[in-house]
C-alpha positions in Angstrom: 110.2 110.1 109.5 107.0 110.0 107.6 108.5 108.8 104.3 107.8 105.1 103.7 110.8 103.0 102.7 108.9 99.7 102.4 105.3 99.1 101.3 103.8 95.6 101.2 100.2 95.2 99.9 98.1 92.1 99.3 101.2 89.8 99.5 100.5 86.1 98.9 103.0 83.3 98.7 102.1 79.7 97.8 104.5 76.7 97.8 103.7 73.8 95.6 103.9 70.4 97.3 103.0 66.8 96.3 100.1 66.7 98.8 98.8 70.0 97.6 99.7 73.7 97.6 100.7 75.3 100.9 99.8 78.9 101.5 102.8 80.4 103.3 101.6 84.0 103.4 98.1 85.4 103.0 97.3 89.0 102.3 100.2 90.6 104.1 99.8 94.4 104.5 102.7 96.3 106.0 104.1 99.8 105.6 107.5 100.7 107.2 108.7 104.2 107.6 112.2 105.3 106.8 114.4 104.7 109.8 111.9 102.5 111.6 112.9 99.4 113.5 110.2 96.7 113.2 110.3 93.4 115.0 108.4 90.4 113.6 107.3 87.6 115.9 105.2 84.5 115.6 105.1 80.7 115.9 107.2 78.5 113.7 105.7 78.1 110.3 104.0 81.5 110.1 106.1 82.7 107.3 108.4 85.2 109.0 111.6 84.1 107.2 109.7 83.8 103.9 108.6 87.4 104.3 112.1 88.5 104.8 113.4 86.6 101.8 110.7 88.2 99.6 111.7 91.7 100.8 115.4 90.8 100.2 114.5 89.8 96.6 115.6 86.2 97.2 112.1 84.8 96.5 110.2 86.4 93.6 107.5 83.8 93.2 104.7 85.7 94.9 101.7 87.8 94.1 101.0 91.3 95.4 103.0 94.4 95.7 106.4 94.8 97.5 107.9 98.2 97.0 111.2 99.6 98.2 111.4 103.3 97.8 108.5 103.1 95.4 110.0 100.4 93.1 108.8 96.8 92.9 111.3 94.4 94.3 112.3 91.9 91.6 115.6 90.5 92.9 118.6 91.0 95.2 120.4 94.3 95.3 122.7 96.4 97.4 119.7 98.4 98.6 118.8 95.4 100.8 121.1 93.9 103.5 120.4 90.5 104.9 121.8 89.0 108.2 121.3 85.3 108.7 121.3 83.4 112.0 124.8 82.1 111.2 127.5 84.8 110.5 128.6 83.2 107.1 132.0 84.8 107.1 134.9 83.9 104.7 137.2 81.8 106.9 140.3 82.8 105.0 139.7 86.6 105.4 140.4 88.8 108.4 137.7 90.8 110.1 138.4 94.0 108.0 138.6 92.0 104.8 135.3 90.2 105.6 133.6 93.5 106.1 135.1 95.0 102.9 134.3 91.7 100.9 134.7 92.5 97.3 135.8 96.1 97.9 139.4 97.1 98.2 140.8 98.4 101.4 143.3 100.3 99.4 140.5 102.7 98.4 140.6 105.5 101.0 136.8 105.8 101.2 136.4 102.1 101.8 139.2 102.1 104.4 137.6 104.9 106.2 134.1 103.4 106.2 135.4 100.0 107.4 137.3 101.6 110.2 134.2 103.5 111.3 132.1 100.4 111.2 134.7 98.4 113.2 134.4 101.1 115.9 130.6 101.1 115.7 130.2 97.3 116.2 132.8 97.4 119.0 135.5 95.3 117.3 138.4 97.7 117.6 141.6 95.7 118.0 140.3 92.7 116.1 140.7 94.0 112.6 143.4 91.4 111.7 141.6 88.5 113.4 140.2 85.5 111.5 136.7 84.1 112.0 138.1 81.1 113.9 139.5 83.5 116.5 136.2 85.2 117.1 133.3 84.3 119.4 129.8 83.8 117.9 128.7 87.2 118.9 131.8 88.9 117.5 131.4 87.0 114.2 127.8 88.2 114.0 128.9 91.8 114.5 131.2 91.4 111.5 128.2 90.3 109.4 126.3 93.3 110.5 129.2 95.6 109.7 129.6 94.0 106.2 125.9 94.6 105.4 126.0 98.2 106.6 129.1 99.0 104.5 126.8 99.0 101.4 124.5 101.6 103.0 121.3 99.5 102.5 118.0 101.2 102.5 116.6 98.3 104.6 118.5 95.8 106.8 116.8 92.4 107.2 117.7 90.3 110.2 116.5 86.7 110.4 116.9 85.6 114.0 120.5 86.9 114.1 121.0 86.3 117.8 119.0 83.0 118.1 122.0 80.7 118.4 123.8 82.8 121.1 123.8 82.5 124.9 121.5 84.9 126.9 124.4 87.2 128.0 125.8 87.6 124.5 122.4 88.0 123.0 121.5 90.8 125.4 124.8 92.5 124.7 124.3 92.4 120.9 120.8 93.8 121.3 122.4 96.8 122.8 125.0 97.0 120.0 122.2 96.8 117.4 120.4 99.6 119.0 123.5 101.7 119.0 124.0 101.0 115.3 120.3 101.8 114.5 120.4 105.0 116.5 123.7 106.1 114.8 122.7 105.2 111.3 118.9 105.3 111.4 118.8 102.4 109.0 115.4 100.9 108.4 115.3 97.4 109.9 113.1 94.4 109.9 114.1 92.0 112.7 112.6 88.5 112.9 112.7 86.8 116.3 111.1 84.0 118.3 111.8 85.8 121.5 109.1 88.0 122.9 111.4 90.1 125.2 113.7 90.7 122.3 110.8 91.9 120.1 109.5 94.4 122.7 113.0 95.5 123.7 114.1 96.4 120.1 111.0 97.2 118.2 109.2 100.5 117.6 106.4 98.3 116.4 105.9 94.6 116.9 104.3 92.7 114.0 102.6 89.6 115.4 102.0 86.7 112.9 99.8 83.6 112.9 100.3 80.4 110.9 98.1 78.3 108.6 98.2 80.4 106.5 100.8 83.0 107.6 99.2 86.3 108.2 99.5 89.4 110.4 97.3 89.1 113.5 98.2 92.5 114.9 100.7 95.3 114.8 101.4 96.8 118.2 103.3 100.1 118.8 105.9 100.0 121.5 105.7 103.5 122.9 108.8 103.3 125.1 111.8 105.7 125.0 115.3 104.3 124.5 117.3 103.1 126.3 114.7 100.6 127.6 114.7 98.7 130.8 113.2 95.2 130.9 112.5 95.5 134.6 110.4 98.7 134.2 106.7 98.6 134.9 105.9 100.0 131.4 108.1 97.4 129.7 106.4 94.6 131.6 102.9 96.0 130.7 103.7 96.0 127.0 105.3 92.5 127.3 102.0 91.2 128.8 100.0 92.9 126.0 102.1 91.2 123.3 102.0 87.9 125.2 98.2 88.1 125.4 98.1 87.9 121.6 99.7 84.5 121.8 97.2 83.2 124.3 94.8 83.3 121.4 97.1 81.0 119.3 96.9 77.2 119.8 100.5 76.5 118.9 102.8 77.6 121.8 106.0 77.6 119.7 107.5 80.8 121.2 110.3 81.6 123.6 109.1 84.2 126.1 112.6 85.2 126.9 112.8 83.9 130.5 116.6 83.4 130.1 117.3 87.1 129.5 
């Protein structure tokens, strides 16, 4: 687990604006080990989503070094999977065809992998269903399966459960951990929810705005499965929360609904 999949050094991102340039990210330094699950949390406007887009290769207008498996990221590729807050499924395709996307289910290898992923994301029995027949949580599981089909080296998740109710969100957090523990895919997970960050992450990256930078990186030394009601979880939650008491902008959901 010592091999580093992702290395970010001296990353800076500036957006040009009529009133003057806006520094979105300033001197970001982060190294992610192979198979590690990192959660990223911070107030609105701190550059969390911008950071993910840069790692995904969707934004190449930056300075600094962003390496995936030792190679500079210069655009999108199958090595990087991206999960948005909205599922973004094809409404005219069934679950299994949405997962396969541009790959043919007539290919035995693709068929086998799709079937395995349907089982993994707990959608057995819904293979022939269309997006309109799915709940929001089920649709998001289809998105995750579609990204995993390409065996990405890193899976990037931009508040994927943010629009879901508390019960569904909690359930999908468990599903994601099952997927991660089965595949050991390296993951960067952006969230506004403090409980979610502590529950999922092996490390929590805490960001501050104006300009966006990393305030601290806290290890979450808790075994899986984790219990939110445990004393050790609550202690780590308070530790992470204490970092936000130093930030003037209180734009964070502390997860009281979960």
